[in-house]
C-alpha positions in Angstrom: -35.1 62.3 -28.9 -35.5 64.0 -25.5 -37.1 67.4 -24.8 -39.2 69.5 -27.1 -38.1 68.4 -30.6 -40.4 71.1 -32.1 -37.9 73.7 -31.1 -35.0 71.9 -32.9 -36.7 71.7 -36.2 -35.7 74.1 -39.0 -38.5 76.3 -40.2 -40.6 76.1 -42.2 -41.8 72.8 -40.7 -43.5 70.3 -43.1 -45.6 67.6 -41.4 -47.7 64.8 -42.6 -51.3 64.8 -41.3 -52.6 61.8 -39.3 -55.4 60.0 -41.2 -57.3 57.0 -39.9 -56.6 53.8 -41.7 -54.2 55.6 -44.0 -51.1 56.8 -42.2 -50.6 53.6 -40.3 -47.1 52.1 -39.5 -46.5 50.4 -42.9 -47.4 53.6 -44.9 -45.3 55.8 -42.6 -42.4 53.5 -43.0 -42.6 53.8 -46.8 -43.0 57.6 -46.6 -39.9 57.8 -44.3 -37.9 55.9 -46.9 -39.0 57.8 -50.0 -39.8 61.3 -48.8 -39.6 61.9 -45.1 -41.4 65.0 -43.7 -40.1 66.8 -40.7 -42.7 65.2 -38.4 -44.8 62.0 -38.7 -47.9 61.3 -36.7 -49.7 58.1 -35.9 -53.4 57.6 -36.7 -55.5 58.9 -33.8 -56.1 56.4 -31.0 -58.8 56.5 -28.4 -57.8 57.3 -24.8 -60.8 55.4 -23.6 -59.6 52.3 -25.5 -56.0 52.6 -24.3 -57.2 52.8 -20.7 -59.5 49.7 -21.1 -58.8 46.0 -20.7 -58.9 45.7 -24.5 -56.0 48.1 -25.0 -53.7 45.4 -26.5 -55.7 45.5 -29.7 -55.2 49.3 -30.0 -51.5 49.2 -29.3 -51.1 48.0 -32.9 -51.9 51.6 -33.9 -48.9 52.8 -31.9 -46.3 50.7 -33.7 -43.6 52.8 -35.2 -40.0 52.4 -36.5 -36.9 54.4 -35.6 -36.7 55.7 -39.1 -39.9 57.7 -38.5 -38.5 60.0 -35.8 -39.6 62.5 -34.7 -42.8 60.4 -34.3 -45.8 61.8 -32.5 -48.7 59.8 -31.1 -52.1 61.3 -31.7 -54.9 60.6 -29.3 -58.5 61.5 -28.8 -61.1 61.4 -26.1 -62.9 63.6 -23.5 -61.7 62.4 -20.1 -58.7 64.3 -18.7 -57.8 61.5 -16.4 -57.5 59.1 -19.3 -55.4 61.6 -21.2 -53.1 61.7 -18.2 -52.8 57.9 -18.2 -52.4 57.7 -21.9 -49.7 60.3 -22.0 -47.8 58.2 -19.5 -48.1 55.2 -21.8 -47.0 57.2 -24.8 -43.9 58.3 -22.9 -43.1 54.7 -21.9 -43.5 53.6 -25.5 -40.7 56.0 -26.5 -42.6 58.5 -28.7 -41.2 62.0 -29.3 -44.4 63.9 -28.6 -48.2 63.7 -27.9 -50.8 65.3 -30.2 -54.4 65.8 -29.1 -57.1 65.6 -31.7 -59.6 68.4 -31.3 -60.6 68.6 -34.9 -62.1 65.3 -36.1 -65.5 66.0 -37.6 -66.7 62.4 -37.5 -70.3 62.3 -36.2 -69.6 59.5 -33.7 -66.5 61.1 -32.4 -68.2 64.4 -31.9 -71.2 62.8 -30.2 -68.9 61.2 -27.7 -67.7 64.7 -26.7 -64.3 64.2 -28.4 -62.7 65.6 -31.5 -64.0 68.9 -32.9 -66.7 69.0 -30.2 -64.1 70.2 -27.7 -64.1 73.5 -29.6 -67.4 74.1 -28.0 -66.1 73.2 -24.5 -62.9 75.2 -24.1 -62.7 74.7 -20.3 -62.6 70.9 -20.8 -60.2 71.3 -23.7 -57.7 73.2 -21.5 -58.1 70.7 -18.7 -57.3 67.9 -21.2 -54.2 69.6 -22.5 -52.9 70.3 -18.9 -53.6 66.6 -17.9 -51.7 65.4 -21.0 -48.8 67.7 -20.2 -48.6 66.4 -16.7 -48.7 62.8 -17.8 -46.3 63.1 -20.6 -43.2 63.4 -18.4 -41.7 66.2 -20.4 -42.8 65.2 -23.9 -44.1 68.1 -25.9 -47.9 68.2 -26.2 -49.5 69.7 -29.4 -53.0 70.1 -30.6 -54.6 69.6 -34.0 -57.9 71.4 -34.4 -60.2 73.4 -36.7 -61.0 77.1 -36.8 -64.5 76.5 -35.3 -67.4 74.2 -34.9 -70.6 75.7 -36.4 -68.8 79.0 -37.3 -65.4 80.6 -37.4 -64.3 80.9 -33.8 -60.5 81.0 -34.5 -59.6 84.1 -32.4 -61.3 83.0 -29.1 -60.5 79.4 -29.6 -56.8 79.9 -30.3 -56.6 82.3 -27.3 -58.0 79.6 -25.1 -55.5 77.0 -26.4 -52.6 79.4 -26.0 -53.3 79.7 -22.2 -52.1 76.1 -21.8 -48.9 76.8 -23.8 -48.9 73.7 -26.1 -45.8 73.1 -28.2 -47.7 73.6 -31.4 -51.2 74.2 -32.7 -52.1 72.8 -36.1 -55.2 74.4 -37.5 -57.2 72.8 -40.3 -58.7 75.9 -41.9 -62.3 74.8 -42.0 -65.0 74.5 -39.4 -66.5 71.2 -38.3 -69.6 72.2 -40.2 -67.6 72.8 -43.3 -66.2 69.3 -43.3 -64.3 69.3 -46.7 -67.1 70.9 -48.7 -65.5 74.4 -48.9 -61.9 75.5 -49.7 -59.6 75.9 -46.7 -59.6 79.6 -45.6 -55.9 80.2 -45.4 -56.3 84.0 -45.0 -57.7 83.3 -41.5 -54.5 81.8 -40.1 -52.8 85.2 -40.1 -54.8 86.0 -37.0 -53.5 82.9 -35.2 -50.0 83.7 -36.2 -50.4 87.2 -34.7 -51.9 85.8 -31.5 -49.0 83.5 -31.0 -46.3 86.1 -31.9 -45.0 86.5 -28.4 -45.6 82.9 -27.4 -43.5 79.8 -27.7 -46.3 77.9 -29.4 -45.8 77.2 -33.1 -48.7 77.6 -35.5 -49.0 75.0 -38.3 -51.5 75.4 -41.1 -53.5 72.6 -42.8 -55.9 72.2 -45.6 -55.8 71.8 -49.4 -52.1 72.1 -49.9 -51.0 69.7 -52.7 -47.2 69.9 -52.7 -44.1 71.5 -51.1 -44.1 74.5 -53.5 -47.7 75.4 -52.4 -46.7 74.8 -48.8 -43.7 77.2 -49.1 -45.8 79.8 -50.9 -48.3 79.7 -48.0 -45.6 80.0 -45.4 -44.3 83.1 -47.2 -47.8 84.5 -47.6 -49.1 83.9 -44.0 -46.1 83.7 -41.7 -47.0 80.3 -40.3 -44.2 78.2 -38.8 -45.1 75.3 -40.9 -47.6 73.4 -43.0 -49.3 70.0 -42.6 -50.1 68.1 -45.8 -52.7 65.3 -45.8 -54.6 63.9 -48.8 -51.9 64.8 -51.2 -49.8 61.9 -49.8 -52.2 59.3 -51.4 -50.2 57.3 -53.9 -47.3 59.7 -53.5 -44.8 58.7 -50.8 -42.3 61.1 -52.5 -44.5 64.1 -51.6 -42.0 65.5 -49.1 -38.9 64.8 -51.2 -37.8 68.1 -52.7 -35.7 66.3 -55.3 -38.5 64.2 -56.8 -41.3 65.2 -59.1 -43.9 62.4 -58.8 -45.0 63.2 -62.4 -41.6 61.9 -63.5 -41.9 58.6 -61.7 -42.5 55.7 -64.0 -45.5 53.4 -63.6 -43.1 50.5 -63.0 -41.4 52.3 -60.2 -44.8 53.0 -58.6 -45.7 49.3 -58.9 -42.4 48.4 -57.1 -43.2 50.8 -54.2 -46.8 49.6 -54.1 -45.5 46.0 -53.7 -43.0 47.1 -51.1 -45.9 48.8 -49.2 -47.9 45.6 -49.4 -44.9 43.5 -48.1 -44.4 45.9 -45.1 -48.1 45.8 -44.4 -48.1 42.0 -44.1 -44.9 42.1 -42.0 -46.4 44.6 -39.5 -50.1 43.6 -39.4 -50.4 40.0 -40.4 -52.9 38.5 -37.9 -53.6 41.9 -36.5 -55.4 43.8 -39.3 -57.2 42.7 -42.5 -55.2 43.1 -45.7 -58.3 44.8 -47.2 -57.1 48.1 -45.5 -54.4 48.2 -48.2 -56.9 48.3 -51.0 -57.6 52.0 -50.6 -54.0 52.7 -51.5 -54.2 50.9 -54.8 -56.4 53.4 -56.6 -54.0 56.2 -55.6 -50.9 54.4 -56.8 -52.6 53.3 -60.0 -53.8 56.0 -62.3 -53.1 57.6 -65.6 -51.6 54.6 -67.4 -53.1 52.2 -69.9 -55.0 49.4 -68.2 -55.1 51.3 -64.9 -58.9 50.8 -64.4 -58.7 47.1 -65.0 -55.7 46.7 -62.8 -57.4 48.6 -59.9 -60.4 46.4 -60.3 -58.4 43.2 -60.1 -56.4 44.4 -57.0 -59.6 45.4 -55.2 -60.2 41.6 -54.6 -56.8 40.8 -53.2 -56.0 39.6 -49.7 -52.3 39.2 -49.7 -49.0 40.5 -51.1 -48.6 37.3 -53.1 -52.0 37.9 -54.8 -51.1 41.5 -55.5 -47.7 40.6 -57.0 -49.2 37.9 -59.3 -51.9 40.2 -60.6 -49.4 43.0 -61.4 -47.2 40.4 -63.1 -50.2 39.1 -65.1 -50.7 42.7 -66.3 -47.0 42.6 -67.3 -45.9 45.6 -65.3 -43.4 43.4 -63.5 -42.3 39.8 -63.8 -43.4 37.0 -61.5 -39.7 36.6 -60.4 -39.7 40.2 -59.1 -38.4 40.5 -55.5 -38.9 43.4 -53.2 -35.7 44.8 -51.8 
């Protein structure tokens, strides 16, 4: 998909948020099959790591399938030169876009001068965006950020970002200090929409949205170009499918998709990542049914698809002869 794919998307745009150790290649593949959003993002990957001798290990986080397109690689760091080199790599890998993380509140990330800490250094942030644009060889460059660091700085921060003309700015409507302890302040994004009114940059809102209805309501209320949904995807790969109500999906069907997820995880990451990463998904898939607590406890000890399948069969949710399509 050449050129700026953002401009070819029908509004409102619904995107899935990148989340570390959650929205990896196997989960994105499942989401693309059962409820594909308009845009998918990789987990964020370090530009320092991708520009180091050990980059081969990190390339596993940039695995994607054709079914995920448009697929955007999200990266983080603080060195413009490394953003330039990483953008060249992302172009060579065939991605549809590059997204710069300027919103991660993780203490270690911020201490390194990356993530949300760039909100306090707008000059460096702009230098990073420009370097990424220069290295991307025409791929659209977007930014995911927050509305401030210690306090709400949305107006001045967005004005700074708009100077570099990114393809899109996704704003998590909390500050770094807020973490996730307060409700997302959606009323504030109206200002960002107004600032970008005469610009080509799209404004995407993020925070606390649980389903497509809420997302559409927020588009209507605020005028944003789109909405990014994050934590609501846990256990619900049907989230972006307008024809499916997850409450109507049987537990047996959820178990089949869980098993499919586990199969894909082994196919993609066997020998590259520990199976234990899958365990965080089990609690999300398994809830609200008789025996859920016991089943979750048993699955927390698994280390392979075969073990998962046998345990679910022992709980009589599927048979041991069950095959994943």
